[in-house]
C-alpha positions in Angstrom: -10.4 -35.3 26.0 -11.4 -37.6 23.1 -14.0 -40.4 23.7 -12.8 -43.9 23.6 -13.2 -45.6 20.2 -16.4 -47.8 19.8 -14.8 -51.3 19.7 -17.5 -52.5 17.4 -16.7 -49.6 14.9 -13.0 -50.1 15.5 -13.3 -53.7 13.9 -12.7 -54.3 10.2 -10.2 -52.7 7.9 -8.7 -49.2 8.3 -9.4 -48.4 4.6 -11.9 -49.5 1.9 -10.9 -49.0 -1.5 -13.0 -48.9 -4.6 -12.2 -47.9 -8.2 -9.3 -47.7 -10.6 -5.8 -45.9 -9.6 -6.1 -44.1 -12.7 -9.3 -42.2 -11.8 -9.7 -39.0 -9.9 -9.9 -40.0 -6.2 -12.2 -39.1 -3.5 -10.3 -39.5 0.0 -13.1 -40.0 2.8 -12.0 -39.4 6.5 -15.1 -41.1 8.2 -15.3 -40.6 12.1 -18.3 -43.1 12.3 -16.3 -45.9 10.7 -18.8 -47.0 8.1 -17.7 -49.7 5.8 -16.7 -52.2 8.6 -17.5 -55.1 6.2 -15.0 -54.0 3.7 -17.5 -52.3 1.3 -18.4 -48.8 0.6 -21.8 -47.6 2.1 -24.6 -48.5 -0.6 -25.1 -44.8 -1.3 -21.5 -44.4 -2.5 -21.3 -47.2 -4.9 -22.7 -45.3 -7.9 -20.1 -42.7 -7.4 -17.4 -45.3 -7.4 -18.1 -46.0 -11.1 -16.7 -42.5 -11.8 -14.0 -41.9 -9.2 -11.7 -44.0 -7.0 -12.9 -43.9 -3.4 -10.5 -44.6 -0.6 -12.7 -44.6 2.7 -10.7 -44.1 5.8 -12.6 -45.7 8.6 -11.1 -43.5 11.5 -12.1 -45.5 14.4 -9.6 -48.1 13.1 -5.8 -47.6 13.8 -3.8 -46.7 11.0 -6.5 -45.0 8.8 -5.4 -41.6 9.0 -1.7 -42.5 8.4 -2.9 -44.2 5.3 -4.5 -40.9 4.3 -1.5 -38.9 5.0 0.6 -41.6 2.9 -1.7 -41.3 0.0 -1.5 -37.6 -0.2 2.2 -37.5 0.4 2.9 -39.6 -2.5 0.9 -37.5 -4.9 3.0 -36.2 -7.8 2.4 -33.6 -10.3 0.2 -35.2 -13.3 -1.6 -37.7 -10.8 -5.3 -37.6 -11.1 -6.8 -35.2 -8.7 -7.7 -36.0 -5.1 -10.7 -34.6 -3.3 -10.9 -34.8 0.5 -14.1 -35.4 2.2 -14.6 -35.2 6.1 -17.5 -34.9 8.6 -17.8 -33.5 12.1 -14.8 -33.9 14.3 -12.9 -35.3 11.2 -12.9 -31.9 9.5 -9.9 -30.6 11.4 -8.0 -33.7 10.6 -8.8 -33.3 6.9 -7.7 -29.8 6.9 -4.4 -30.5 8.9 -3.8 -33.3 6.3 -4.2 -31.1 3.3 -2.1 -28.2 4.8 0.9 -30.7 5.2 0.7 -31.6 1.7 0.1 -28.3 -0.3 -1.1 -28.8 -3.9 -2.1 -32.5 -3.2 -5.8 -32.0 -2.9 -8.0 -30.0 -5.2 -10.9 -29.7 -2.7 -11.6 -30.3 1.0 -15.4 -31.0 1.3 -16.8 -30.8 4.9 -19.9 -32.0 6.2 -21.2 -30.5 9.6 -17.6 -29.5 10.6 -17.2 -28.6 14.3 -18.1 -24.8 14.5 -15.4 -22.2 14.6 -12.6 -24.8 15.4 -11.1 -25.1 12.1 -12.0 -21.6 10.3 -8.4 -20.3 10.7 -7.0 -23.4 9.5 -9.5 -23.7 6.5 -8.3 -20.3 5.5 -4.5 -21.3 5.6 -5.8 -24.3 3.2 -7.5 -22.0 0.8 -4.8 -19.6 0.8 -2.5 -22.4 -0.5 -4.8 -23.1 -3.4 -7.3 -25.7 -2.1 -10.9 -25.0 -2.5 -12.7 -25.6 0.9 -16.6 -26.1 0.8 -19.3 -27.0 3.3 -21.7 -29.4 2.1 -25.2 -30.1 2.9 -25.6 -30.6 6.5 -28.0 -31.6 9.4 -29.6 -28.3 10.8 -30.6 -30.3 14.0 -34.3 -29.4 13.3 -36.9 -32.1 14.1 -37.7 -32.6 10.4 -34.0 -33.8 9.9 -34.5 -36.7 12.1 -30.6 -36.9 12.4 -28.5 -34.7 14.6 -25.3 -33.3 13.4 -23.0 -34.5 11.9 -24.8 -35.9 9.0 -23.6 -39.3 8.4 -21.3 -39.5 5.2 -23.5 -42.5 3.9 -26.5 -40.3 4.1 -27.8 -39.7 0.4 -27.9 -35.9 0.8 -24.2 -36.0 1.4 -23.6 -38.0 -1.6 -25.9 -35.9 -3.7 -24.0 -32.6 -2.5 -20.6 -34.3 -3.3 -21.7 -35.1 -6.6 -23.1 -31.8 -7.4 -20.1 -29.9 -6.3 -17.8 -32.1 -8.3 -19.8 -32.1 -11.5 -19.8 -28.1 -11.3 -15.8 -28.3 -11.3 
């Protein structure tokens, strides 16, 4: 049974947008609900100069349905959309992309819940979307942060930037 949403994280907007509609889009499914103040985490702001970022704060009602609408409204010739998710939101991201074949170029997962979404990831890959796992927390003491690594962590942003620059 899922945990009750944190009332502090459930406050604020369901989605934070930054960037121009004509830019390639990063659709972020954030289970931690960062961006409560209506702004992207500071580590993501430089990336927003090159890409439109749609940050869906999953603890807030309506965030996942807005992500679904964004992918569902995608048409041929639109700028590419890449989906980013962490921890328990990895399965939501994969299901979302599976419902909208061809809408997303990549699904980038940070510390996905082990083994729960591997079959789903294979179906998404076979439909033509690249699925990759990004830098993650190993749970070792030197990491200082247990999995899942927060999406605002600089290692996550660096990993996403590297993957997207190599495309």
